[in-house]
C-alpha positions in Angstrom: 75.3 213.1 41.8 73.9 211.4 45.1 75.6 208.4 44.4 79.0 209.9 43.6 78.7 212.0 46.8 77.6 208.9 49.1 80.4 207.2 47.6 83.0 210.3 48.3 81.7 210.4 51.8 82.0 206.4 52.3 85.5 207.1 51.3 86.5 209.7 53.2 85.0 207.9 56.4 87.3 205.1 55.4 90.4 207.3 55.4 89.6 208.9 59.0 89.0 205.4 60.5 92.5 204.2 59.1 94.3 207.3 60.3 92.6 207.2 64.0 93.4 203.3 64.6 97.1 204.1 63.3 97.5 206.7 65.5 96.4 204.6 68.3 98.1 201.8 67.6 101.6 204.4 67.3 101.0 205.3 70.8 100.8 201.9 72.0 103.7 200.5 70.5 105.5 203.5 71.6 104.2 203.1 75.3 105.5 199.6 74.9 108.6 200.4 73.7 109.3 203.1 76.3 108.3 200.9 78.9 110.7 198.1 77.6 113.5 200.5 77.3 113.2 201.7 81.2 112.9 198.4 82.4 115.7 197.4 80.7 117.8 200.9 81.7 117.4 200.9 85.3 118.0 197.3 86.0 115.1 196.5 88.3 113.9 193.4 86.7 116.1 191.2 88.7 118.9 192.6 91.5 121.2 190.0 91.8 124.7 189.0 90.8 125.5 185.2 89.9 128.9 184.3 90.1 130.7 181.0 89.8 132.2 179.2 92.7 136.3 179.6 93.5 137.6 176.4 93.2 141.1 177.5 92.7 142.1 176.4 96.0 142.4 173.8 98.7 139.6 172.2 100.3 139.3 169.4 103.2 137.1 167.1 105.4 138.2 166.4 108.9 142.1 167.2 108.3 141.7 165.0 105.1 142.4 167.0 101.6 140.3 166.7 98.6 142.0 165.7 95.4 141.0 169.0 93.7 143.4 167.8 90.8 140.5 165.7 89.7 138.0 167.1 87.6 135.4 164.6 88.7 136.1 165.7 92.1 136.1 169.7 91.5 132.7 169.4 89.6 131.0 167.2 91.9 132.3 169.5 94.8 131.1 172.6 92.7 127.5 171.5 92.1 127.5 171.1 95.9 128.5 174.3 96.5 125.9 176.2 94.1 123.1 174.0 94.9 123.6 175.3 98.9 124.7 178.9 98.0 122.0 179.7 95.7 119.6 177.8 97.9 118.4 180.9 99.8 116.1 179.9 102.3 117.4 176.7 103.7 120.7 177.9 103.9 119.6 181.1 105.9 117.9 178.6 107.9 120.7 176.7 108.7 123.3 179.7 109.2 120.3 180.8 111.7 120.0 177.4 113.5 123.7 176.8 114.0 124.1 179.9 116.1 121.7 177.4 118.3 123.0 174.2 118.3 126.8 174.4 117.1 128.2 175.3 120.7 126.7 172.1 122.0 127.6 169.9 119.3 131.0 171.6 119.2 132.0 171.0 123.0 130.9 167.1 123.2 132.9 166.6 120.0 135.8 168.2 121.3 135.4 165.9 124.5 135.0 162.9 122.3 137.8 163.2 120.2 136.1 163.6 116.9 136.7 166.6 114.3 134.9 169.6 114.7 134.2 169.2 111.1 131.8 166.3 111.6 128.9 169.2 113.2 128.5 169.7 109.1 127.6 166.5 109.0 124.4 166.9 111.1 123.3 170.0 108.9 123.9 167.4 105.7 121.6 165.1 107.5 118.9 166.9 109.0 119.4 170.8 108.8 119.7 171.1 112.3 116.0 169.8 113.0 114.3 167.5 114.3 113.6 165.7 111.3 112.1 162.4 110.2 113.1 160.7 107.1 111.1 158.7 104.8 112.9 155.4 106.1 112.2 156.2 110.0 115.2 158.1 110.8 115.1 160.4 113.5 116.7 163.5 114.9 119.3 165.9 114.2 121.7 162.9 113.4 119.1 161.0 111.9 119.0 157.5 113.8 117.5 154.9 113.0 115.3 152.9 115.8 117.7 150.0 116.3 121.1 151.8 115.5 120.0 154.6 118.2 119.5 151.8 120.8 122.6 149.9 119.9 124.2 152.9 121.1 122.2 153.8 124.1 119.4 155.6 122.8 116.1 155.4 124.4 113.3 154.9 121.7 110.1 154.0 123.2 106.5 155.6 122.7 107.0 158.2 125.4 111.2 158.6 125.1 112.8 158.8 122.0 116.5 160.0 123.1 117.2 160.4 119.0 115.5 163.7 119.7 117.7 164.5 122.5 120.6 166.9 121.4 123.3 166.1 123.8 122.9 162.3 124.1 122.2 161.6 120.3 125.4 163.8 119.9 127.5 161.4 122.0 125.6 158.5 120.0 126.7 159.9 117.2 130.0 160.2 118.3 130.9 156.5 119.0 129.3 155.6 115.7 131.6 157.6 113.9 134.6 156.7 115.8 133.9 153.1 115.1 133.3 153.8 111.9 136.6 155.5 111.6 138.3 152.6 112.9 136.8 150.6 110.6 137.4 152.0 107.2 140.1 154.2 108.6 139.3 157.8 107.1 136.8 160.4 108.2 135.6 160.6 104.5 134.8 157.0 104.4 132.8 157.3 108.1 131.0 159.8 106.7 129.7 158.0 103.7 129.2 155.0 105.7 127.2 156.8 108.4 125.1 157.7 105.0 124.6 154.5 103.4 125.5 151.8 106.0 129.1 150.4 106.9 127.8 146.8 105.3 126.8 148.5 101.9 130.1 150.6 101.6 132.1 147.8 102.3 130.6 145.5 99.9 130.6 148.4 97.2 134.6 148.9 98.0 135.1 145.2 97.7 133.2 144.7 94.3 134.9 148.1 93.0 138.4 147.0 94.4 138.7 150.6 95.4 139.5 152.1 99.0 139.0 155.9 98.6 135.4 157.7 98.5 136.6 159.8 95.6 137.5 156.9 93.5 134.1 154.9 94.3 131.1 154.8 92.3 128.0 154.6 94.9 124.8 155.9 94.8 123.5 159.1 94.0 122.9 160.4 97.5 126.2 159.1 99.0 128.0 160.0 96.0 127.4 164.0 97.0 127.4 163.3 100.8 130.8 164.4 101.5 130.8 167.2 99.1 127.6 168.6 100.5 129.1 168.2 103.7 132.3 170.2 102.7 130.1 173.2 100.9 128.1 173.4 104.0 131.1 173.8 105.8 132.2 176.6 103.7 129.5 178.4 103.6 128.2 178.1 107.0 131.8 179.4 108.5 132.4 182.3 106.0 128.8 183.3 105.1 129.9 187.0 103.9 131.8 185.4 101.1 128.9 184.0 99.8 126.5 186.7 100.0 124.7 186.0 103.6 124.5 188.7 105.8 122.5 188.0 108.7 122.9 190.2 111.6 123.5 188.6 115.3 120.0 189.7 116.6 118.9 188.0 113.4 120.2 183.9 114.6 118.7 181.7 116.8 119.6 182.5 120.2 121.0 178.8 122.0 118.3 177.1 124.5 120.8 177.6 127.4 118.9 179.5 129.8 117.0 177.0 131.6 116.7 175.1 135.2 117.5 171.2 135.3 115.0 169.0 137.2 115.6 165.6 137.7 112.4 163.4 137.3 112.2 159.6 138.6 108.7 159.2 138.9 105.9 158.5 136.6 104.1 161.6 135.4 100.4 161.4 134.9 100.2 164.3 132.7 103.2 167.0 131.2 100.9 169.7 131.0 100.6 169.9 134.7 104.0 169.3 135.4 104.5 172.4 133.2 101.8 174.4 134.9 103.7 173.4 138.0 106.7 175.2 136.8 105.0 178.1 135.1 106.1 177.4 131.8 103.5 176.4 129.1 103.4 173.0 127.6 104.4 174.2 124.3 108.1 175.5 125.9 108.5 172.2 128.0 108.1 170.2 124.5 110.9 172.9 122.9 113.2 172.7 125.5 112.8 168.8 126.3 112.0 167.3 122.4 112.3 163.9 123.3 109.8 163.8 125.3 107.4 162.6 122.8 104.1 161.7 124.8 101.7 163.7 127.3 102.6 161.7 130.2 105.8 159.4 131.6 104.9 155.7 132.7 108.3 155.1 134.9 107.6 152.0 136.6 111.3 151.4 136.9 112.1 154.9 138.7 114.5 155.4 135.9 115.7 158.9 136.4 115.3 161.8 133.5 116.8 165.3 133.3 114.1 168.0 132.2 115.2 171.6 131.4 112.7 174.2 132.6 113.2 177.4 130.9 113.7 180.4 133.2 
C-alpha cells in the first residue's frame, strides 16, 4: 500500500512538473511571437528607402556626353552613383566642404578657361581635403612633388604649396589644359590626370582605341570619370539623392581674413600668430601650406599670409 502511494505521488509530481514547464514555455514562445509581430508591424527596424538610380537620361562631363546607349557605360556609372549615394558619411562631408572650397575653385577655373565640371575632379581626388596619398601625392588636387614643382608650386621642408588652394588650383588648370591639348578631350584629360599621360598614351596605342569609354584601363582609372560624374550629379542636386543639409550646417568659406606680406625669415610662427592675436592652430588652418614651425627665408621671397579676423 505504501509502495502504491509512493508511486502515485511520483507520477503526480511528474505530471505537475510537466504542466508547469509547458506553461512557461508557452508564455515565452507567445511573448517572442508577439514581439516579432510588433517589430515587423511598426516598421522600426530600418527606416530607410533604397532605390535604384535613374539612368534613363543624358549625362555629361565638361560638355562631353557619356554614351548611355552602351550597357557597359551605363553599368559603370550606375555603380559609382550607388557607391557615392549610399556612402552617407563621406558624401555629407563632401557637400559641406563644397560650400567652403567651391567658390574659390570655381572663380579660378573660370579665369583659367577650364570647364566648371573640373571642380568635381578635386572631390574625386581628395574629398576636398589636404590629403596625402600612399604614393606621396598631396593637397586638394593631389599633386606629386615633381609635377607640382613643374607647374610652379614651391615644395620644401617649410613650404608646401600643394596645400595652397589658390596656387594649386591654378597649377591644376594649367596641367589639365596641357592634357586636353595632348589627348583631345576633357574626358581623356581627366583619365590622364589620374594615371599619368605616358601610361594613358601607351594604353591607347596598344589597344588601338582613342575613346576613354572604349579603353580597358586599370581599376582606378576605369571608374575615375564615372566617379566624377556621379559626384557632379549628387553634389549639384543633393536633395534628389536624399541629402537634406541646412545652409547653417554647411562649412563656411574661409574668406574673412586680412592679408599680411612676409618677406623675411620667421623664427617661430607661434610668436607671429600671437603678434596678430590669433592662435597657432587658426594660422595653420588659414595657411595650411606653412608646413613647419618657422620660415627660413634668406632669399627674401614674398609670401601672403592670411590672418583670420
